[in-house]
N, C-alpha and C positions, 0 to 999 in steps of 0.2 A: 055311875060316877063320871063326872065331866072332867075333861082334860085340865081345865083351869082351877079346879078345886084344890085348895092348899091342904097340905098334910095337917096343918094346925086346925083346919075346919072339920076334919074327920074325927068322930068320937075316938077316944083313946084306945078302946078295945078293938077298933077296926083299923088302926094304923099298921103299916107293914112291919115295923120293928116289933111292936107289941104282939102282933099276930105270930111272928116268927118265934118269939120267946114262949108264947102260950101253946102253939100248935106244932112247932118244928118247921124247918126250912122246906121240907118236902111237901108240905101242905099249902104253901103259898103259890099264887099265880106267878107266872114268869114276869109279868109287868111289876108285881110287888117286889120281887127279888131285885130287879133292875133299879127300882125306886130306892131301895136301901143302899145300893151301890152309889147312886147319883147323889143322895143326900138332899140336894136342893134342885129346884127346877130352873126356870129361866128368869125368875124375878117377878115383881108385882105385875099383875095383869096379863101374864103369859102362862105357859104351861107349868103345872106343878111337877114335882118329881114323879108322882104316879102318872100324871098325864104324859110326861115326857117318856116314861117307860113304855106306855101304851103306843105312843107315837113312833118310837123306835121300832117296836115289833111290827107296826103297820108298814113302815118303810122297808123293813127287811123282807116282808112277805111279798114285795113286788119283784123279788128275784126269782119267782117261780119255784121256790124251794121252801121247806119248812124254815121259819125264822131262826130257830136255834141252830139248824144246820148251816145257815148262812153266817150266823154269828160266830160259829166255830172256826170258820176259815177267813173271816174278814180282817182287813188290815186297819191300822190306826187311821191312815189317810182316807180309806173308804168310809169308816165310821164317822169321821169328822165332816163328811159331806152332808150328814143329816143335820138340819137346823137345830141349834141348841146344844150340839155336842162339840165341845172344844177339846184341846189336848188333855186336860185333867180328867174329864169324864170318860173320854175314849180310852185312855190308858188304864183307868180304874176298871172299866168293864172288861177289857182284854186281859188284864192281870187276873181277874176272877175266873175268866174262861180258861186261861192256861193252868191255874191252880186246880180247877176241876178236872182237866185232862190228866194232870200229873198225879192227882190223888187216885184216879181210877187206874192209872198205869203202874202204880206201885206193885211190883211183882214180888212173889215169895222168893226167899233165898234158896239156893241149892240145898237139897236134902230135906226141905220142908215136905211134910206129908200132904199129898193132894187128896182131900177127903170129900170134895163135892164139886159140882159144876162151877160154883162161885169161885172156889180157889183155883180151879183150872183156868177159868176166864181171866182171873187176875194175873196169872202167870203168862198168859198169851196176849193180853191186851196191848202191851207196848209194841208188839210186832204187828198186830192186826187191827186194833180198834178204829183208829182214825185215818187209816191209809186210803188214799184216793184210788189205788189199784187193788184188785182182788189178789189176796195172798193166801197160800195154803201152808200151814205149819203143823208141826208135830211136837207134842209135849212128851218127853222121855222120862220114864219112871223105872224104878227098880222093883224088886219082888214085894217090897213093903209099901209100895205106892209113894216112895220118896222121890222128889224131883231131882233128876240128873241134869236137865237142861231143856232148852227149846231150840227148834231149828225150823227156819222158813225153807220149805221145799221148792215152791215155785212162786213166781210173781207174774200175774197176767195183765189184762187190760182193765179198764174201769168196770167192765161187766162180766168178765169171765177169766178163769185160769184153768190150767190143766194140772192134775195131780195123779200121775200114774201110780197105782198101788205098788208096783215094783220099786219105784224110787222111794216111796215112803218106808217100806219095810227094810230096804237096803240101809237107810239112815238109822233106823231103830237098831238093827243088828250091828252096824258099824260102831254105834255109840255104846254098845253093851247093855242096852235097856232090855227089860223083860216084859214091860207093859207099855201101852201108849194111849194117848188121847190125841185125836186130830182135830183141827179147827181151820176154818177159813172165814174171811170177812166178806160182807156185802157192803160195798161203798154207798149204796143207796140208803142204807140204814134199815131196810126191811129184812128181818131175820128169818122169815119163813123159808123153809127148805124148798128147793126146786126138785123136779123129777130127777135131774142129774145128780143132785146132792144125795137123794135117797138111794139111787142106783150105786153110786160110788161107795156109800156106806155099806151096802150089802156086799160089795166086792171086798171091801176091807175087812169086814167081819168074817167072811169066808177065808180070806187069806190069813187073818190072825189065828183062826181056828186051826188051819192046816199047819202053820208055822209054830203053833203053841206060844203065840205072843198075843195075849188078850188085848183087844181094843175096848177100852173102858167107856169111851164116849166120842161123839163128834159134835163140836160146838160151832155155831154160826154167830159171829160177832158183828156189831154195827151200830154206830151212833150212840154209844154209851149203854147198849143193851146186848144181851146174848140169849141164845136158845140152845138147849140141850136136846139133841135128837134121841138120846137114850130115854129121857124123861117124857118126850112128846110123841114117840113112835113105838111100834111093836117090834122093831127090827131085832132087838136083843133077845126077844122071846123066840123069834124065828131061827136065830143062829146064836145059841148060848155061848158065852165066853167064860173061861175060868178066871174069875176075879181074884 
């Protein structure tokens, strides 16, 4: 598909809006989603909305980062430096980005039962997901896995943070929780656990077993995604917890 091809020239079944209706938003390319937001391109003889969407991604990729990661933090003024993007298009794109952040950060209310890593990530995303520094937090639960609250334990640099097990369990006990889920973010967006993450989880599992405070999971969040160490490692088989 060329940059100057108009939406009107594309077969109806292949147009971004029609494809979104037929297939759902998650199945569209990023350039197609941006094209829907833009509505129109630059006018006759210039870039179409699809072409402009592709061009925007090309320009964002020059920042040595994933284009979507750049778009997440970009300002209106920076976006308007891209040819073809004026105030209307820039504010439309950034409004959509902000809505996406807020919908992901909608956290469960207190006393909601945390039944899965998805619901735990939703409860912690506001504190962890889009932060530029690494943070370590704990999700506090009662005996029925109902949410009592969340607490950020430590804030580190862009690449590392320290989370002493003693500080974590002190907060759990202070808040009167009987179970816990811990989590931290990777500002890079890569949710793969490091050796330090694995070792800390082992320490926390052992501490939880000793204190009779089950650790239900350790989540790593970043860039709109998360990973559950309970689901992806054998650590909980090595040190069983009373769920």
